[in-house]
N, CA, C and O of each residue as an XYZ file, in Angstrom:
428
protein
N     -25.350    -19.406     84.841
C     -24.195    -19.922     84.583
C     -23.100    -19.160     84.165
O     -23.081    -18.413     83.187
N     -22.088    -19.404     85.034
C     -20.747    -18.367     84.769
C     -20.219    -18.720     83.205
O     -19.957    -17.639     82.677
N     -20.040    -19.502     82.548
C     -19.881    -19.564     80.935
C     -20.561    -18.934     80.296
O     -20.164    -18.067     79.516
N     -21.954    -19.302     80.535
C     -23.048    -17.903     79.256
C     -22.925    -16.396     79.935
O     -23.496    -15.480     79.344
N     -22.178    -16.096     81.192
C     -21.877    -14.471     81.616
C     -20.453    -14.405     80.546
O     -20.449    -13.436     79.786
N     -19.692    -15.020     80.482
C     -18.253    -15.171     80.101
C     -18.495    -14.782     78.450
O     -17.913    -13.957     77.746
N     -19.667    -15.788     78.121
C     -19.878    -15.805     76.673
C     -20.547    -14.249     76.173
O     -20.074    -13.413     75.404
N     -21.638    -14.252     76.829
C     -21.908    -12.683     77.117
C     -21.299    -11.161     76.933
O     -21.521    -10.106     76.339
N     -20.350    -11.795     77.883
C     -19.085    -10.665     77.850
C     -17.953    -10.792     76.697
O     -16.959    -10.108     76.942
N     -17.910    -11.445     75.628
C     -17.268    -11.799     74.655
C     -15.896    -12.554     75.041
O     -14.890    -12.508     74.334
N     -15.985    -13.203     76.171
C     -14.675    -13.713     76.843
C     -14.826    -15.488     76.335
O     -13.862    -16.224     76.546
N     -15.771    -15.905     75.842
C     -16.017    -17.169     75.829
C     -16.355    -17.541     74.253
O     -16.864    -16.665     73.554
N     -16.090    -18.756     73.737
C     -16.607    -19.096     72.193
C     -16.766    -20.418     72.649
O     -15.878    -21.077     73.190
N     -17.997    -20.820     72.405
C     -18.294    -22.177     72.166
C     -17.654    -22.928     70.879
O     -17.879    -22.314     69.836
N     -17.060    -23.877     70.754
C     -16.898    -24.624     69.684
C     -17.714    -25.743     69.178
O     -17.318    -26.369     68.195
N     -18.504    -25.961     69.599
C     -19.292    -26.978     69.299
C     -20.927    -26.578     69.799
O     -21.239    -25.824     70.721
N     -21.776    -27.285     68.944
C     -23.201    -27.103     69.462
C     -23.453    -27.531     71.040
O     -24.079    -26.902     71.893
N     -22.872    -28.607     71.141
C     -23.307    -29.362     72.804
C     -22.901    -28.487     73.887
O     -23.206    -28.634     75.071
N     -22.068    -27.406     73.305
C     -21.228    -26.372     74.469
C     -20.360    -27.448     75.286
O     -20.499    -27.472     76.509
N     -19.550    -28.260     74.719
C     -18.773    -29.116     75.602
C     -17.281    -28.470     75.579
O     -16.549    -28.646     76.552
N     -16.837    -27.713     74.444
C     -15.642    -27.147     74.348
C     -15.717    -25.928     73.669
O     -16.149    -25.846     72.519
N     -15.213    -24.726     74.496
C     -14.817    -23.721     74.469
C     -13.483    -23.131     74.539
O     -12.554    -23.576     75.213
N     -13.451    -21.834     73.606
C     -12.296    -20.932     73.864
C     -12.220    -19.729     74.462
O     -12.881    -18.791     74.019
N     -11.346    -19.577     75.628
C     -11.759    -18.644     76.428
C     -10.395    -17.492     76.468
O      -9.220    -17.684     76.779
N     -10.984    -16.464     76.096
C     -10.285    -15.082     76.438
C     -10.214    -14.529     77.895
O     -11.026    -14.882     78.750
N      -9.024    -13.487     78.181
C      -8.830    -12.688     79.508
C      -9.109    -11.525     78.823
O      -9.016    -10.508     79.511
N      -9.460    -11.357     77.543
C     -10.068     -9.791     77.321
C     -11.025    -10.009     75.769
O     -10.838    -10.965     75.016
N     -11.549     -9.447     75.640
C     -12.664     -9.577     74.502
C     -12.067     -9.344     73.305
O     -10.971     -8.815     73.495
N     -12.297     -9.498     72.215
C     -11.805     -9.442     70.882
C     -11.976     -8.108     70.494
O     -11.198     -7.546     69.724
N     -13.126     -7.488     71.078
C     -12.895     -6.140     70.918
C     -12.131     -5.103     71.639
O     -11.909     -3.978     71.192
N     -11.708     -5.592     72.885
C     -10.749     -5.152     73.604
C      -9.212     -5.188     73.347
O      -8.368     -4.371     73.716
N      -9.024     -6.523     72.505
C      -7.972     -6.415     71.988
C      -7.729     -5.479     70.444
O      -6.717     -4.847     70.143
N      -8.929     -5.624     69.671
C      -8.949     -4.778     68.652
C      -8.508     -3.272     69.026
O      -7.487     -2.813     68.513
N      -9.156     -2.630     69.775
C      -8.865     -1.436     70.357
C      -7.515     -0.855     70.594
O      -7.119      0.270     70.290
N      -6.694     -2.100     71.361
C      -5.201     -2.189     71.594
C      -4.367     -2.230     70.578
O      -3.309     -1.602     70.616
N      -4.653     -2.824     69.741
C      -3.812     -3.141     68.565
C      -3.874     -2.104     67.550
O      -2.889     -1.832     66.864
N      -5.348     -1.327     67.386
C      -5.449      0.049     66.530
C      -4.797      1.118     67.277
O      -3.840      1.765     66.851
N      -5.268      1.250     68.231
C      -4.316      2.211     68.942
C      -2.585      2.129     68.806
O      -1.865      3.122     68.696
N      -2.252      1.133     68.832
C      -0.840      0.718     68.730
C      -0.453      1.327     66.932
O       0.437      2.087     66.550
N      -1.470      0.657     66.202
C      -0.976      1.262     64.793
C      -1.204      2.608     64.715
O      -0.368      3.284     64.115
N      -2.188      3.153     65.209
C      -2.346      5.005     65.519
C      -0.986      5.314     65.702
O      -0.261      5.864     64.873
N      -0.577      4.809     67.195
C       0.480      5.688     67.619
C       2.000      5.370     66.823
O       2.853      6.240     66.645
N       2.113      4.140     66.454
C       3.521      4.066     65.606
C       3.065      4.654     64.012
O       4.036      4.929     63.307
N       1.977      4.828     63.510
C       1.647      5.644     61.929
C       1.864      4.549     60.956
O       2.523      4.517     59.917
N       1.192      3.719     61.517
C       0.740      2.408     60.682
C      -0.240      2.369     59.935
O      -0.482      1.480     59.118
N      -1.134      3.711     60.244
C      -2.527      3.585     59.484
C      -2.085      3.661     57.623
O      -1.134      4.331     57.220
N      -2.637      3.160     57.062
C      -2.606      2.748     55.509
C      -1.043      2.065     55.147
O      -0.319      2.396     54.208
N      -0.818      1.212     55.993
C       0.223      0.317     56.015
C      -0.166     -1.155     56.145
O      -1.159     -1.543     56.761
N       0.623     -1.864     55.570
C       0.425     -3.385     55.625
C       1.546     -3.799     56.453
O       2.747     -3.569     56.314
N       0.587     -4.801     57.813
C       1.558     -5.107     58.665
C       1.296     -6.843     58.705
O       0.145     -7.242     58.525
N       2.242     -7.689     58.912
C       1.785     -9.212     59.168
C       1.253     -9.544     60.205
O       1.297     -8.843     61.217
N       0.629    -10.726     60.132
C      -0.126    -11.095     61.472
C       1.642    -11.203     62.438
O       1.848    -10.498     63.426
N       2.505    -12.007     61.991
C       3.903    -12.266     62.590
C       4.304    -10.910     63.257
O       4.136    -10.656     64.450
N       4.777    -10.190     62.461
C       4.925     -9.052     62.867
C       4.384     -8.554     64.353
O       5.109     -8.244     65.298
N       2.419     -8.553     64.326
C       1.870     -8.062     65.316
C       1.973     -8.997     66.664
O       1.758     -8.713     67.842
N       2.368    -10.172     66.063
C       2.547    -11.098     67.340
C       3.739    -11.400     67.989
O       3.802    -11.682     69.185
N       4.765    -11.342     67.163
C       6.247    -11.156     67.521
C       7.263    -10.307     67.178
O       8.413    -10.396     67.610
N       6.784     -9.331     66.263
C       7.842     -8.157     65.732
C       8.592     -7.557     67.392
O       8.319     -7.694     68.585
N       9.672     -6.836     66.550
C      10.162     -5.912     67.450
C       9.526     -4.780     68.073
O       9.782     -4.492     69.242
N       8.515     -3.955     67.202
C       7.799     -3.352     67.388
C       6.860     -3.484     68.454
O       6.567     -2.455     69.062
N       6.256     -4.727     68.842
C       5.187     -5.027     69.636
C       5.690     -5.582     70.538
O       4.889     -6.404     70.983
N       6.998     -5.586     71.298
C       7.702     -6.313     72.185
C       7.099     -5.753     73.584
O       6.771     -6.552     74.461
N       6.958     -4.290     73.769
C       6.257     -4.069     75.126
C       5.132     -3.524     74.844
O       4.901     -2.379     75.232
N       4.080     -4.346     74.005
C       2.762     -4.187     73.777
C       2.006     -5.235     74.461
O       2.494     -6.360     74.355
N       0.684     -5.103     75.292
C       0.283     -6.505     75.763
C      -0.226     -7.376     74.976
O      -0.788     -8.404     75.354
N       0.010     -6.860     73.267
C      -0.639     -7.962     72.860
C       0.764     -8.904     72.146
O       0.470     -9.738     71.290
N       2.076     -8.750     72.486
C       2.892     -9.274     71.988
C       2.892    -10.667     72.539
O       2.894    -10.929     73.742
N       2.889    -11.683     71.403
C       3.032    -13.043     71.600
C       1.483    -13.727     71.952
O       1.287    -14.853     72.410
N       0.333    -12.580     71.556
C      -0.631    -13.177     71.363
C      -1.124    -14.467     70.533
O      -0.654    -14.622     69.406
N      -2.059    -15.409     71.043
C      -2.342    -16.385     70.362
C      -2.859    -16.038     68.972
O      -3.430    -14.969     68.755
N      -2.659    -16.913     68.082
C      -2.941    -16.485     66.656
C      -4.579    -16.505     66.514
O      -5.138    -15.804     65.670
N      -5.207    -17.251     67.291
C      -6.964    -17.194     67.224
C      -7.368    -16.076     67.903
O      -8.349    -15.577     67.353
N      -7.011    -15.488     68.865
C      -7.257    -14.290     69.384
C      -6.868    -13.242     68.410
O      -7.839    -12.707     67.875
N      -5.800    -12.842     68.069
C      -5.588    -11.979     67.001
C      -6.413    -12.052     65.647
O      -6.780    -10.972     65.186
N      -6.678    -12.988     65.095
C      -7.710    -12.883     64.029
C      -9.104    -12.857     64.460
O      -9.841    -12.579     63.515
N      -9.683    -13.038     65.492
C     -10.805    -12.366     66.127
C     -10.874    -10.874     66.410
O     -11.805    -10.101     66.181
N      -9.534    -10.606     67.028
C      -9.685     -8.699     67.030
C      -9.372     -8.167     65.613
O      -9.692     -7.045     65.219
N      -8.690     -9.127     64.871
C      -8.443     -7.929     63.456
C      -9.853     -8.291     62.658
O     -10.038     -7.639     61.630
N     -10.824     -9.223     63.008
C     -12.112     -9.100     62.397
C     -13.275     -8.303     62.754
O     -14.347     -8.151     62.168
N     -12.776     -7.774     63.967
C     -13.267     -6.667     64.677
C     -13.162     -5.488     64.024
O     -14.030     -4.767     63.533
N     -11.797     -5.369     64.093
C     -11.604     -4.032     63.303
C     -11.793     -3.971     61.449
O     -11.586     -2.990     60.735
N     -12.194     -5.192     61.072
C     -12.581     -5.071     59.530
C     -13.692     -4.797     59.469
O     -14.048     -4.151     58.483
N     -14.755     -5.195     60.555
C     -16.171     -5.323     60.360
C     -16.578     -3.747     60.796
O     -17.678     -3.273     60.511
N     -15.613     -3.054     61.473
C     -15.886     -1.686     61.808
C     -14.912     -0.984     61.030
O     -14.091     -0.395     61.734
N     -14.712     -0.837     59.545
C     -13.944     -0.502     58.927
C     -12.634      0.293     59.169
O     -12.405      1.392     58.664
N     -11.889     -0.311     59.908
C     -10.511      0.056     60.493
C      -9.421     -0.476     59.733
O      -8.381      0.177     59.637
N      -9.537     -1.501     59.227
C      -8.683     -2.361     58.653
C      -9.189     -3.398     57.664
O     -10.335     -3.845     57.694
N      -8.299     -3.735     56.826
C      -8.541     -4.823     55.918
C      -7.508     -5.810     55.829
O      -6.349     -5.426     55.672
N      -7.845     -7.373     55.931
C      -7.423     -8.395     56.366
C      -7.048     -8.978     54.780
O      -7.833     -9.061     53.835
N      -5.820     -9.294     54.804
C      -5.009     -9.606     53.681
C      -4.743    -11.083     53.298
O      -3.613    -11.255     53.757
N      -5.080    -12.117     52.791
C      -4.406    -13.309     52.777
C      -4.663    -14.243     54.163
O      -4.013    -15.279     54.310
N      -5.295    -13.965     54.806
C      -5.673    -14.502     55.791
C      -6.457    -16.013     55.715
O      -7.588    -16.119     55.238
N      -5.819    -16.967     56.163
C      -6.283    -18.266     56.230
C      -7.214    -18.396     57.268
O      -7.322    -17.731     58.298
N      -8.082    -19.650     56.727
C      -9.243    -19.846     57.809
C      -8.681    -20.422     59.224
O      -9.143    -20.181     60.339
N      -7.508    -21.289     58.878
C      -6.966    -22.065     60.195
C      -6.391    -21.199     61.552
O      -5.290    -20.657     61.647
N      -7.132    -21.226     62.246
C      -7.010    -20.334     63.660
C      -5.300    -20.267     64.308
O      -4.841    -19.532     65.182
N      -4.601    -21.387     63.449
C      -3.325    -21.272     64.076
C      -2.423    -20.887     63.165
O      -1.275    -20.630     63.528
N      -2.838    -20.779     61.725
C      -2.063    -20.160     61.080
C      -1.661    -18.495     60.770
O      -2.443    -17.720     60.219
N      -0.575    -18.203     61.142
C      -0.401    -16.942     61.309
C       0.229    -15.981     60.188
O       0.840    -14.926     60.357
N      -0.143    -16.748     58.808
C       0.058    -15.881     57.435
C      -0.470    -15.041     57.299
O      -1.327    -14.850     58.162
N      -0.356    -13.966     56.170
C      -1.118    -13.027     55.769
C      -0.960    -11.789     56.596
O      -0.203    -11.776     57.567
N      -1.728    -10.651     56.191
C      -1.565     -9.604     56.825
C      -2.870     -8.675     57.196
O      -3.958     -9.245     57.286
N      -2.802     -7.543     57.368
C      -3.609     -6.495     57.589
C      -3.290     -5.440     57.620
O      -2.212     -5.202     58.164
N      -4.192     -4.168     56.974
C      -3.960     -3.101     56.323
C      -4.913     -2.252     57.411
O      -6.094     -2.475     57.676
N      -4.181     -1.378     57.872
C      -4.985     -0.428     59.039
C      -5.313      0.749     58.333
O      -4.476      1.448     57.761
N      -6.452      0.960     58.368
C      -6.847      2.313     57.822
C      -7.277      3.507     58.461
O      -7.867      3.350     59.531
N      -7.096      4.793     57.999
C      -7.096      5.864     58.838
C      -8.395      6.224     58.914
O      -8.730      7.182     59.611
């Protein structure tokens, strides 16, 4: 099934056990995480706190592929960075649509 292949590639997340509703990404959370962390390193943002709003809509990201990224996708990418020890999430809300809080990129 096509949807299962997308899930295996990290491009789809089922939202219910019946697999009737899903979130679809055109890049995996891992791919987004790499793009965001590379940006942070290029900009000298390691060991610095950045808000989710700045990562989505800030002047410094206007030319980046993740500019205007949806909040739920951004949070998944940042969780990947946190699990890899490359970032610490600060005051991130559980609501996928809430872009309050921040992230500290680690070197």
